C-alpha positions in Angstrom: 144.7 14.8 54.2 145.4 11.1 53.7 141.9 10.5 52.4 142.1 13.4 50.0 145.5 12.1 48.6 144.0 8.7 48.0 141.0 10.1 46.3 143.3 12.2 44.1 145.3 9.1 43.2 142.0 7.3 42.3 140.8 10.2 40.2 144.2 10.3 38.4 144.0 6.5 37.7 140.5 6.9 36.2 141.7 9.7 34.0 144.7 7.6 32.9 142.4 4.8 31.8 140.1 7.2 30.0 143.1 8.8 28.3 144.5 5.4 27.2 141.1 4.5 25.8 140.9 7.8 23.9 144.3 7.2 22.4 143.2 3.9 20.7 141.5 5.9 17.9 142.9 8.7 15.8 139.8 10.8 16.2 139.9 10.8 20.0 143.7 10.6 20.4 144.2 14.3 21.1 141.4 14.4 23.7 142.8 11.2 25.3 146.2 12.7 25.6 144.8 15.8 27.2 142.8 13.7 29.7 145.9 11.7 30.6 147.9 14.9 31.1 145.3 16.2 33.5 145.5 12.9 35.4 149.2 13.2 35.7 149.0 16.8 37.0 146.6 15.6 39.7 148.9 12.7 40.6 151.9 15.0 40.9 150.1 17.4 43.1 148.8 14.6 45.3 152.3 13.2 45.6 153.6 16.5 46.8 150.8 16.9 49.4 151.3 13.2 50.5 154.9 13.6 51.4 154.5 17.3 52.6 157.4 18.5 50.4 158.5 21.9 51.4 160.9 22.7 48.6 158.2 23.8 46.2 160.3 26.5 44.6 162.8 23.9 43.4 160.1 21.6 42.2 158.2 24.3 40.3 161.5 25.4 38.7 162.1 21.8 37.6 158.6 21.6 36.1 159.1 24.8 34.2 162.5 23.7 32.8 161.3 20.2 32.0 158.1 21.5 30.5 160.0 24.0 28.3 162.3 21.3 27.1 159.3 19.0 26.4 157.5 21.8 24.4 160.7 22.5 22.4 161.1 18.8 21.6 157.5 18.5 20.6 157.9 21.3 18.1 161.4 20.5 16.9 161.2 16.8 16.4 160.3 15.7 12.9 157.8 12.9 12.4 160.6 10.7 11.0 162.4 11.1 14.4 159.4 10.4 16.6 160.4 6.7 17.2 163.8 7.9 18.5 162.1 10.4 20.7 159.8 7.8 22.2 162.7 5.4 22.8 164.6 8.3 24.5 161.7 9.1 26.8 161.6 5.4 27.7 165.3 5.6 28.7 164.8 8.7 30.7 161.9 7.0 32.6 164.1 4.0 33.3 167.0 6.2 34.4 164.8 8.1 36.8 163.6 4.9 38.4 167.2 3.7 38.7 168.4 7.0 40.3 165.5 7.1 42.8 165.8 3.5 43.8 169.6 3.7 44.2 169.5 6.9 46.2 166.7 5.6 48.4 168.8 2.5 49.2 171.9 4.5 50.0 169.8 6.8 52.3 168.4 3.8 54.1 171.9 2.3 54.5 173.1 5.5 56.1 170.1 5.5 58.4 170.8 1.9 59.5 174.4 2.8 60.2 173.1 5.5 62.5 171.0 3.0 64.4 167.7 3.1 62.6 165.5 0.0 62.1 166.6 -2.3 59.3 164.6 -2.3 56.0 162.4 -5.3 55.3 163.1 -8.0 52.7 160.1 -7.0 50.5 161.2 -3.4 50.4 164.8 -4.3 49.5 163.5 -6.7 46.8 161.5 -3.8 45.3 164.7 -1.7 45.3 166.6 -4.4 43.4 163.8 -4.8 40.8 163.5 -1.1 40.3 167.3 -0.7 39.8 167.4 -3.7 37.5 164.5 -2.8 35.2 165.4 0.9 35.2 169.0 0.3 34.2 168.1 -2.2 31.5 165.6 0.3 30.1 168.1 3.1 30.2 170.9 1.4 28.2 168.6 -0.7 26.1 166.8 2.5 25.0 170.1 4.2 24.2 171.1 1.3 21.9 167.6 1.3 20.3 167.9 5.1 19.6 171.3 4.6 18.0 170.0 1.7 15.8 167.0 3.7 14.7 169.2 6.6 13.8 171.5 4.3 11.9 174.5 5.0 14.0 174.7 1.4 15.1 174.2 -1.4 12.5 172.9 -4.9 13.1 175.5 -6.8 15.0 177.1 -9.7 13.3 178.3 -10.9 16.7 174.8 -11.7 18.0 176.0 -14.8 19.8 178.7 -12.9 21.7 176.3 -10.3 22.8 173.8 -12.9 23.9 176.6 -14.5 26.0 177.3 -11.1 27.5 173.7 -10.8 28.4 173.6 -14.3 30.0 176.8 -13.6 32.1 175.4 -10.2 33.1 172.1 -11.7 34.2 174.0 -14.2 36.4 175.9 -11.4 38.0 172.7 -9.4 38.5 171.1 -12.3 40.3 174.1 -12.7 42.6 174.3 -9.0 43.5 170.5 -8.9 44.0 170.6 -11.9 46.3 173.4 -10.3 48.3 171.4 -7.1 48.7 168.3 -8.9 49.8 170.0 -11.3 52.1 172.3 -8.9 53.8 170.8 -6.1 55.8 173.9 -3.9 55.4 175.5 -5.0 52.2 178.5 -2.8 51.2 177.9 0.0 48.6 180.2 -1.9 46.2 177.4 -4.5 45.8 175.0 -1.8 44.7 177.5 -0.3 42.3 178.1 -3.8 40.9 174.4 -4.4 40.5 173.9 -1.1 38.6 176.9 -1.7 36.3 175.8 -5.3 35.5 172.2 -4.1 34.8 173.5 -1.4 32.5 175.6 -4.0 30.6 172.6 -6.4 30.5 170.5 -3.7 28.8 173.1 -3.4 26.0 173.5 -7.1 25.7 169.8 -7.7 25.3 169.1 -5.1 22.6 172.4 -5.0 20.6 171.9 -8.4 18.9 168.3 -7.5 17.8 168.0 -6.5 14.1 166.8 -3.1 12.9 163.6 -4.6 11.5 162.5 -5.5 15.1 163.3 -2.1 16.7 159.6 -1.0 16.7 158.8 -4.1 18.8 161.8 -3.4 21.1 160.7 0.2 21.6 157.2 -1.0 22.6 158.8 -3.5 25.0 161.1 -0.9 26.5 158.0 1.3 27.1 156.6 -1.6 29.1 159.9 -1.9 31.0 159.8 1.8 31.9 156.3 1.4 33.3 157.3 -1.6 35.4 160.3 0.2 36.7 158.0 3.1 37.7 155.7 0.7 39.5 158.6 -0.9 41.4 159.8 2.6 42.4 156.2 3.2 43.7 156.6 0.3 46.0 159.9 1.6 47.2 158.5 5.1 47.9 155.1 3.7 49.1 153.4 5.9 46.5 150.1 4.5 45.3 149.9 6.9 42.4 153.2 5.8 41.0 152.3 2.2 41.4 149.0 2.7 39.5 150.7 4.8 36.7 153.6 2.4 36.3 151.3 -0.6 36.2 149.1 1.0 33.5 152.1 1.9 31.4 153.6 -1.5 31.8 150.4 -3.4 31.0 149.6 -1.2 27.9 153.2 -1.5 26.7 153.1 -5.3 26.9 149.7 -5.4 25.1 151.2 -3.2 22.4 154.2 -5.4 22.1 152.0 -8.4 21.6 149.9 -6.6 19.0 153.0 -5.7 17.0 154.5 -9.2 17.2 151.2 -10.5 15.8 151.3 -7.9 13.0 154.8 -9.1 12.1 153.9 -12.8 12.6 156.8 -13.2 15.1 156.9 -14.3 18.7 158.5 -12.2 21.3 161.1 -14.8 22.2 162.0 -14.9 18.5 162.5 -11.2 18.4 164.5 -11.1 21.6 166.7 -14.1 21.0 166.5 -14.9 17.3 168.9 -12.1 16.2 168.3 -10.0 13.2 166.2 -11.6 10.5 166.9 -10.9 6.9 170.6 -10.3 7.7 173.0 -10.7 4.9 176.1 -9.0 3.7 175.5 -5.8 1.7 177.2 -7.2 -1.4 175.2 -10.4 -1.5 171.9 -8.5 -1.0 172.7 -6.1 -3.8 173.6 -8.8 -6.3 170.5 -10.8 -5.5 168.3 -7.7 -5.9 169.9 -6.9 -9.2 169.2 -10.4 -10.5 165.6 -10.4 -9.1 164.6 -7.0 -10.6 166.7 -7.2 -13.9 164.5 -6.0 -16.8 161.2 -6.7 -14.9 160.3 -3.4 -13.4 158.1 -1.2 -15.5 158.9 2.5 -14.9 156.5 5.4 -15.3 156.5 9.2 -14.8 154.4 11.6 -12.8 152.6 12.5 -16.1 151.8 8.8 -16.7 150.4 8.6 -13.1 148.3 11.7 -13.7 146.8 10.1 -16.9 146.1 6.9 -15.0 144.4 8.7 -12.1 142.3 10.9 -14.4 140.0 8.0 -15.1 140.2 6.4 -11.6 137.1 6.4 -9.4 138.5 4.3 -6.4 142.0 5.2 -5.3 143.8 3.8 -2.2 146.9 5.6 -0.8 149.3 3.3 1.0 151.7 5.4 3.2 155.0 4.0 4.5 158.2 5.3 6.1 159.3 6.8 2.8 156.3 9.2 3.0 157.5 10.3 6.4 161.1 10.8 5.2 159.8 13.0 2.3 157.4 14.9 4.6 154.9 14.4 1.8 151.7 14.2 4.0 150.5 17.6 2.7 151.3 16.7 -0.9 149.3 13.5 -0.7 146.4 15.5 0.8 146.5 18.0 -2.1 146.5 15.2 -4.7 143.6 13.5 -2.9 141.6 16.8 -3.0 142.2 17.0 -6.8 140.9 13.4 -7.2 137.9 13.9 -5.0 137.0 17.1 -6.9 136.8 14.8 -10.0 134.4 12.4 -8.3 137.0 9.8 -7.1 136.8 8.1 -3.7 140.1 8.2 -1.8 141.1 6.0 1.2 144.3 5.4 3.1 145.5 1.9 3.9 147.3 1.8 7.3 149.3 -1.3 8.3 149.9 -1.7 12.1 153.7 -1.5 11.7 153.9 0.9 8.8 156.6 3.5 9.6 158.8 2.8 12.6 156.3 2.7 15.5 152.6 2.0 16.0 150.4 4.9 14.8 153.2 6.6 12.9 151.2 6.9 9.7 148.0 8.0 11.5 149.8 10.9 13.3 151.5 11.9 10.1 148.3 12.0 8.0 146.4 13.7 10.8 149.0 16.5 10.6 147.7 17.1 7.1 144.1 17.2 8.4 143.1 14.1 6.4 139.6 13.0 7.6 139.8 10.2 10.2 137.1 8.1 8.4 139.4 7.8 5.4 142.1 6.1 7.4 141.4 2.4 7.1 143.2 -0.3 9.1 144.4 -3.5 7.4 141.4 -5.7 8.3 138.9 -3.2 6.9 140.8 -2.1 3.7 142.0 -5.5 2.5 138.5 -6.7 1.3 138.2 -3.4 -0.6 141.6 -3.5 -2.4 140.5 -5.8 -5.3 137.9 -3.1 -6.3 140.5 -0.3 -6.2 141.3 1.2 -9.6 144.7 2.4 -8.5 146.7 1.8 -5.3 149.5 4.2 -4.8 152.3 2.8 -2.5 154.2 5.7 -1.0 157.4 4.5 0.5 156.0 1.3 2.0 157.9 -1.9 1.4 157.8 -5.0 3.6 154.1 -4.4 4.6 153.0 -4.8 1.0 155.4 -7.6 -0.1 153.3 -10.4 -1.6 156.1 -12.9 -0.6 154.6 -12.8 2.9 151.5 -14.5 1.6 152.8 -16.5 -1.4 156.3 -17.8 -0.7 156.8 -20.2 2.3 160.5 -19.8 2.0 160.4 -16.1 2.5 161.7 -14.8 5.9 158.5 -12.8 6.3 156.1 -15.6 5.2 153.0 -15.4 7.3 153.3 -11.7 8.2 149.9 -10.0 7.6 150.2 -7.5 4.8 148.1 -5.0 2.9 146.9 -6.9 -0.2 147.9 -4.1 -2.5 148.9 -6.6 -5.2 145.2 -7.4 -5.7 144.3 -3.8 -6.9 143.6 -3.3 -10.6 146.8 -1.2 -10.9 149.5 -0.6 -8.4 151.9 2.4 -8.6 154.9 2.3 -6.3 156.5 5.6 -5.5 160.0 5.0 -4.2 163.4 6.5 -4.5 165.2 3.3 -5.3 164.8 -0.5 -5.4 166.5 -0.8 -2.0 164.9 -3.4 0.3 162.9 -2.7 3.4 163.9 -3.6 7.0 163.6 -7.3 6.3 166.4 -7.0 3.7 164.7 -8.9 0.9 163.5 -7.9 -2.6 159.8 -7.1 -3.1 157.9 -9.1 -5.7 155.2 -6.4 -5.8 157.6 -4.2 -7.9 157.7 -6.8 -10.8 154.0 -7.7 -10.9 152.2 -7.4 -14.2 149.8 -4.8 -12.7 152.6 -2.7 -11.1 154.3 0.4 -12.2 157.1 2.3 -10.4 157.7 6.0 -10.3 161.2 6.6 -9.0 161.7 9.7 -6.9 161.1 11.5 -3.7 157.4 11.0 -2.7 156.8 14.7 -2.2 158.2 15.7 -5.5 156.4 12.9 -7.4 153.0 13.8 -5.8 153.4 17.5 -6.4 154.3 16.9 -10.1 151.4 14.5 -10.5 149.0 17.0 -9.0 150.2 19.7 -11.3 149.8 17.4 -14.3 146.3 16.5 -13.3 145.3 20.1 -13.1 146.4 20.6 -16.7 144.3 17.7 -18.1 
C-alpha cells in the first residue's frame, strides 16, 4: 500500500507539472487545467488511502458541497471580478493551512500531557511556519480583495502600518521561539502567535497601493503554496509537500515576471507604499490642465470611416474592456473588418487588466483565435505598420511617458508602443487616470483620437456604421 501511495503522489506531481506547462499558453490552458485537476484527484485519493481514513461519507459530502460551491462561483463570477476570486482562494488556502497546523499542534499538546512522546524541534518549527504563512496569507488576501473591490482605498498612513508590521513580526518571532524551545508551551502562546500573524498580514498589505495589487495577489498565491508545503511537513504528506512547493515556486516566478513587466522590484512594491498617490483634488486639477483643449474627440461614425480603409488593425484591450463586457462586441467588429480584407491582431500587455492572463481569458471567451493574441514583445515591432490601433480601456500600459519622460513615476515600465501606430483611437469613458494616478500623454498625441463612451456601446455602434458604408 505504501508503495502504491508514493507512486500515486509521483504521478500527481508529474500531472501538476504538465498542467502548469499547459497553462503557459492560451491555446493549451484548458487542457493544462484539466490535467492538473486529474492530478489533484489522484493526490486526494492517495492521501485518503495513506492515512486510512474511515470517515469517507463525511469527506465525500464535503467534496460535493465544496465542488458545488466552486462550480457556482465559476459560473457566477464575472471576468472583472476574477482577480478578487483568485485572491479569495489564496486566502482560503492560507486559512486551511493555519487551521490544520494549529489543530495538529493542540492535538500533539494534549497527547504529550497524557504521557506521549514529545514532538521534535523540526516538526514544531514546521508548525510555526505553517501557522505564520497561512495566517499572513489569510488576512493579506482579505485586504487585497477589499482593495480590488474599492472598499479599502490606498492608505495615507503607510508608515504607521509598516510600523505595525514590524512590531507584529517581532512578536511573531518571540512566540515562535517559545513554541520551538518549550516542549509544552501554554496554549496562550499559540493564540498569541496566530493573532500576531493575522495582524502582520494586514500590516504588510494595507500600505501597498492599488496599482500593485496584481503583484500582491501573485505573491499571496506563492504564500499559499508555501503554507501548504509547510503543512505537508507537519502531516508528513509527500503529496502536499510537492503540490505546495509547485504552487509556491510558480507563484514566486509569476511575481518576478510581473515586477519586471512593471519595472519595479519586489522590495519596492512591498515597502515603497503606493506609487502615484496624490490627493484627489490635486490629481483632477493637474489632469484638467494637462488635457485642456488638446484632446481630439471623435464619434463611432468617424471611427467606422477610419476603419473602412484600414488594412492592418490592432486591438489593445484593457480593464475597461472587461468592465464593459465588450469581448463579443470587439469580435463582431473584427469579423466585419476581416470580411473587408483587413488583418486584425490583439496586443496583450503582461499586466493588462488586474491579473496575469486577464485579457487572454476574456478574449478566449469570445472565441477569438489564439494566433491573433500577440504578446508585447511580438506586437511592438509591428505597431508602426498598423493603420489603426484601437485602445479599449487600457491606460498605464500604453502611456508613452513610461518611455519618454524620466520624471514620470512609471518611467522604464515596458509598454505597448501604441503611439507609434499611424492612427490611434482611444475608447474610454472618461479622462480619469489609470492605477498609477497620472495623466496619459497618448490621449493628446497628434495621431490620437478619443471616442468617449462605454467600450461595448462604442464598438457595437461602430460595427453598425461599418455595415452601412
